Each structure stands twice: as structure tokens, then as C-alpha cells.
C-alpha positions as CSV (number, residue, x, y, z in Angstrom):
1,M,19.9,269.1,207.2
2,Q,21.7,265.2,207.5
3,E,20.3,264.3,204.1
4,V,21.7,267.9,202.5
5,Y,25.8,266.9,203.8
6,K,25.1,263.3,202.4
7,L,23.4,264.8,198.8
8,L,26.5,266.7,198.8
9,I,28.8,263.8,199.6
10,S,27.4,261.5,197.3
11,I,27.2,264.7,194.4
12,G,31.3,264.7,195.0
13,I,31.7,261.7,194.8
14,L,30.4,261.2,191.6
15,A,32.3,263.2,190.4
16,L,35.4,262.0,190.8
17,G,33.9,259.5,188.6
18,F,34.8,261.8,185.5
19,P,39.1,261.7,186.7
20,I,38.8,259.0,187.5
21,G,36.7,257.6,184.3
22,S,39.7,259.4,182.2
23,L,42.7,258.5,184.2
24,L,41.7,254.5,183.7
25,A,41.0,255.3,180.2
26,K,44.7,256.5,179.9
27,R,45.9,253.1,181.9
28,T,44.0,250.8,179.9
29,E,43.6,251.5,175.8
30,E,43.8,248.5,174.8
31,E,41.8,246.5,177.7
32,L,38.8,248.9,176.5
33,F,39.4,248.6,172.9
34,K,38.8,244.7,173.3
35,G,35.8,244.5,175.5
36,R,33.4,248.1,174.1
37,K,30.2,245.8,173.6
38,W,30.7,244.8,176.9
39,F,31.2,248.1,178.3
40,K,28.2,250.1,176.6
41,L,26.3,246.5,178.0
42,I,27.5,247.8,181.5
43,I,26.5,251.7,180.9
44,I,23.3,250.4,179.9
45,L,22.5,248.2,182.7
46,S,23.3,250.6,185.4
47,L,21.5,253.3,184.0
48,I,18.6,251.3,184.0
49,G,19.2,249.8,187.6
50,G,19.8,253.6,188.9
51,I,16.2,254.9,187.6
52,V,15.1,251.7,189.2
53,S,16.7,252.8,192.5
54,L,15.4,256.1,192.3
55,I,12.0,255.0,191.9
56,L,12.6,252.8,194.3
57,R,13.7,255.5,196.5
58,N,17.3,253.5,197.6
59,D,19.6,255.8,198.1
60,F,23.1,254.3,197.8
61,L,21.8,251.7,194.7
62,L,20.5,254.7,193.0
63,F,24.5,257.2,192.9
64,S,26.4,253.5,193.1
65,L,25.1,252.7,189.9
66,L,25.0,255.9,189.0
67,F,29.4,256.3,189.0
68,I,29.8,253.0,187.6
69,S,27.9,254.7,184.2
70,I,29.7,257.7,184.8
71,V,33.3,255.3,185.1
72,T,33.1,254.1,182.2
73,S,31.0,256.1,180.0
74,R,33.9,258.8,180.6
75,S,36.2,255.8,180.6
76,M,34.8,255.4,176.7
77,K,35.2,259.1,175.1
78,K,38.6,257.9,174.8
């Protein structure tokens, strides 16, 4: 039962990445334009790291890297 709670909390935190990414995109438009290639690199590396941590069964690293990729990709949408 404790694992279910951990999973639900982690999914909730991942869901917070969407509004946080949108907020960052609104506040830092000029930085996003200048560093577009670096943000793409961050997204790719965090997704690769997420897949590796899924294979290694490291939940903390998995959800951390997925949060980074969600926030960064959401910031790039604007």
C-alpha cells in the first residue's frame, strides 16, 4: 500500500511540471529563444536517463528526470 502512495505522489508531482513549465515559458521568453538548442539537448538526455533509470529500477532518478523533461519541453512549446 505504501508503494501505491509513493507512485500517486510521484505522478502528482510530474503533473505539476506542466503548469511550472508554462509559467517559466511566460517569464523567460528571451532566454528560451537564445538557448533553444541546449534545451533540446536537456530534453533528449533526460529522456534517455529516464529510460535507463527505468531499466535499473531507480524510481527517484526516473521521476526526477521525467520532471525535468516535462518542464523543459513545456517551456519550449511557447
